[in-house]
N, C-alpha and C positions, 0 to 999 in steps of 0.2 A: 906225570901220572902214568905209571905202568899199568897197562890193562892186562893183568895176568890173573887168571882164576887160581886160587889156592886150592889144592886138592883136599887137604886135610890139615888138622892141627892136633898135636899129640894130646893135649888136655881135653879137647872136644871128643876125640875118638875114645879116650878112656872113659869119660863120663857117659857117652852114649852106649858104650858096651855095658857099663854098670846099670844103666836105666832101661835097657832093651826090654826086659820082662815087664816092667811097670808101664812102659809106653805101649806095649802090646801092638795092636794093629796100626797104631798111630806112630810107631817108631820111625819109619822112613819119612813120613810127612813132616814130623817135627824136626827130625835130624836135618833134613834137606832145607827146611825153612831157616833153621839156625845157621847152616852153612851159607845160604844165600845172604842172610843179614850180615854175617861175619865178613864175607868177601866184599860186599858193598860198602860196609863201614870202613874196612881197611883201605879200600880204594878212595873213598870220599875224603879221608883224612890223611892219606899217604902214611899210614901207621907202619912202624917198624919196631922191632925189639919188644920191650915191655908193653908198649901201647898195643901192639898186635896181640900179645898174650892176654892183656886185659879184655880186649874186644872178643877174643875167643871164649873166655870164661863167661863174659856177659851174654854172649850169643847162646851158649849152652843153657844158662840158667834163666834167661829173661822171661820165659813163659812156663817154666817147668812146674810151677805150682799147680797148674791146671791138672796135670797128671799125678804128680807125687803127693799133692795135698787135696786133690779132688775138689777144687774150687775154681770158679771163673773170676773170683776176686783174688787174683793170684800174685799181685805185685809184692805184697809184704811176705807171703810164704816163699816166693822166689828169691827175694832179697835175703831172707833168713838162711835159706839153703846155700846161697852163694857165699854169704859171710862164713858159714860153718866150713865150707870147702876151703876158703882162703885161709882161715885160721889153721886148718889141718895142714895146709901147704906152707905155712909160715909166711904168708903174704899179707901181714897185718896192715901194711901201709897202702894196700890197694882198696881197703874197705870203703873209704869215702867215694872214690871213683866208681866202684862197683854199685854202691847204693844209688848214686845219682844216675848212672847209665840205665839201670833197670827201672828205677822209680819214674824216670822221665821219658821212657821210650815210647809212650803213647801220648805224650804231650802234643796238643794240637797246634801250638804256636812254638816258634823257635826258643831254644834254651839259651839263656845268657848267663847262667850262674857258674859256679865252680866247675872246673874241668870242662869248660865249654867245647873245645874241639872234639873230644871223644864222645861226650854226651850227645852233642848235636849231630855228629856223623852217624851214630848208632840210631838216633831217633829218625833221621831221614832214611836210613837204610831199611829200618823196619817198616816204616810207612810205605816206602817204595815197593817192598815185597808184598805187604798185606794188600796193597791196592793193585796188585797184578802188573806192576811196572807201568801203570797208566798215568802216574803223576809226572809232571815235568821234571826232567833231570838233565844234567850236563853229561851224563854217562852215555856213550854211544850204544845204540840199539843192538849192533852186532855183539857187543860185550854182554849185554843182558841176555841175549839169545844163547850165547855160549854158556853163561852161568846157569841158565835154566836147563840146558841140555845136560850139564854135569850134575845138577841137583834139581831134578824134576819136582813139581809141586806135590805129586803123589796123594792128592786128596786133602791137602792141608786146608785150603780155603773152604771146602765143604764142611770140614770138621769145625772150623770157626763159626760157620752158620749154625751148625747143630748145637755147639756150646752156647752161642748167643741166644738162640731160641729157648733152649732148656732153662738157662739162667733167667731170662726175661719173664718166663711164665711164673717162676717162683719169686722173682724180685722185680715186679713191674715198675717200681719207682726208682730203681737203680739198675737199668738194663745193661749198662756198660760201665762197670765200676772202675775200670782201669784207665779211662780217659781223663785227661787233665787239660786245662786251658793254658 
C-alpha cells in the first residue's frame, strides 16, 4: 500500500470548476471532502487505472444533490447526475458501479454485493471522513494528518450539522434519509 496523497484528478477538477458557482461558500468544504474520500478510497482498495477514475467520479458526485438539487435526500439526485455525466463521457459500462458506490456510501454495515471492493472502500472512506477520522482504521495517523493538511475540512462538518437540523425540522420522521442498514 503506497501512502501517497493524490493532489488532484482531472475529472474532479473539471467538475468542481463547473460547480463552483452552485456550491457557493460550500465550494471548498465539499471539494475537500470529496478529495479526502477519493484519496482514502483509492488507498483502501489500492485502486489504479479505471478503478481510480471511477472512484474520482463517485467522489465528486456522491453528495452533490445537496447543492445542485437542493435536497438532503440526495442519493437518487446524485446518482442521476453521475449517470448523466457518464453517458456524456461515453462510459456506459461504469453505470452499475457508480450507482452502487453512491447508493451504498452511507450504508451502516459492510457491502457484500456487486462491485464489492470499490463500493466497500468508498463506503469506509466516506464514513472515516464524516466521523473526523475517529473510526478505527488500518491507515496510519500521519497519513490522515497529511491528507487533512492538503484538503482541510473548511467547515464541511458544520454544514452537515446545519443541513441535518434543517431537514429534520421539516421531516421529523425521516431525519437522515440517506442512511441504510
